[in-house]
N, C-alpha and C positions, 0 to 999 in steps of 0.2 A: 381856769380849768378846775372846777370843784372836785371832779372825780379823782384827779391826781393828788389833791390834798388828802383825800380819804385813803388812797393807796399808800402814800408816804407814811401816814400814821400807822398803818398795819405793818409795814416793813420795819419801822422803828420799834414797835412793840415786839416783833419777832426777833429782832437783833438783840434787844434787851433781855428777852427770855432766854435766848441762846447763850448770851454772856453770863447770865446768872446761873444757868445750868452748868456751863463749863467751870465757872468759879466754884460751884459746889462740888464738882468732880475733883478739881484740884485740892479743895479743902480736905476731902476724904482721903485723897492720895497722900497729902502731906501729913495728915494725922496718922496714917498707916506707917509712913516713913518714921515718924517720931516714936511710935510704939514698937515697931518690929525690926527696924533696920539694924540697930546695933547688935542685937542677939544673933541676927542672921549673917550680916556681912560687915560688922564693925571690926575694930582692931583685934578683938578676941572672939569673933563670931565663928559660925560654922564654915563660911567661905570668906575669909578676911579680904577686905578691899586692898590693903597694901600688897598682898601677894598677887592679887589679880592685876594690879596696875604695873607690876614688874613684868608681866607676860604680854601686855597689850600696849599698843601705841595710842597716842592721842587721836590719830586718824581712825583707828578701829573703834574707839569708845570715847568720843569727845565729851569733855565736861570739866568742871571746876576742880575735881579731885586729882587731876593730873598735875596741877600746880602744887597742891599740898593736900594731904589727907590726915585728918584726926577725927576722933569721935566727937570732939567739941565742935569742929567745923560741920560735921554731919548734923548735929543738933541745931546749929545756927541756920543751916540751910532749911531744915524742917520747920523751925519756928518762923523764919522769914516767909516761907511759903504759906504757912498757916495764917499769918497776919495779912499778907497781901491778898490771898484768896478770900479771906473773910471780908476785907475791904471791898474787893470786887463783887462778892456776893451781895453785899449791902448796897452796892451802887455808888460807893464813895469815889471810886476811880473815875466814874463817868461824870461826876459832879464838877470836876476840875477841868483844866485845859486838855486838849487832845494828847499832848505829849505825856501827860500823867497816865492816861489810859493805855497808850501804846507801851510805855515803859513798864507798867505793871504786868501786862500780858507777856511781854518779852522776858521779863524777870521770871515769871512763873514757868515759862517754857524752858528757859536755860537751867533753872534750878532743878526741875523735874527730869530734864534730859540728863543732867549730871548724875542724879541718883539712879535713874533707870539704866544708864549705861554701865554702872559699876555694880548693879544689883544682881548680876549674873542669873542664875536659875530662878531665884526668888522673885525677880521683877520682870521676868520674861513673859509673863502672862498678862500684864497690865497694859 
């Protein structure tokens, strides 16, 4: 079935384009976290995350920061997101085994979910 081979090629290209686009969105999002999050919601920010975490439960705002919060951990989350999103945008996560790609996308999701759930008013629009 030669027509099926042609169709599968287009689906693969569409999937790769979608993944690269999502990776670029994550990259911009984590660059924003790196540059703006501490002044807005850091330990000494306008709406500090530690005060917010005292008012909400994990069920209301799931994420890594319920386990522990510090500005250093926020930086680590931002830099990890930047690195993984860059690798995904360059296609490096797709070059390896399937578990590498799945793990990278799951990590990006969990990291950004953690930031967005404690971002309060400032991350409510993203």
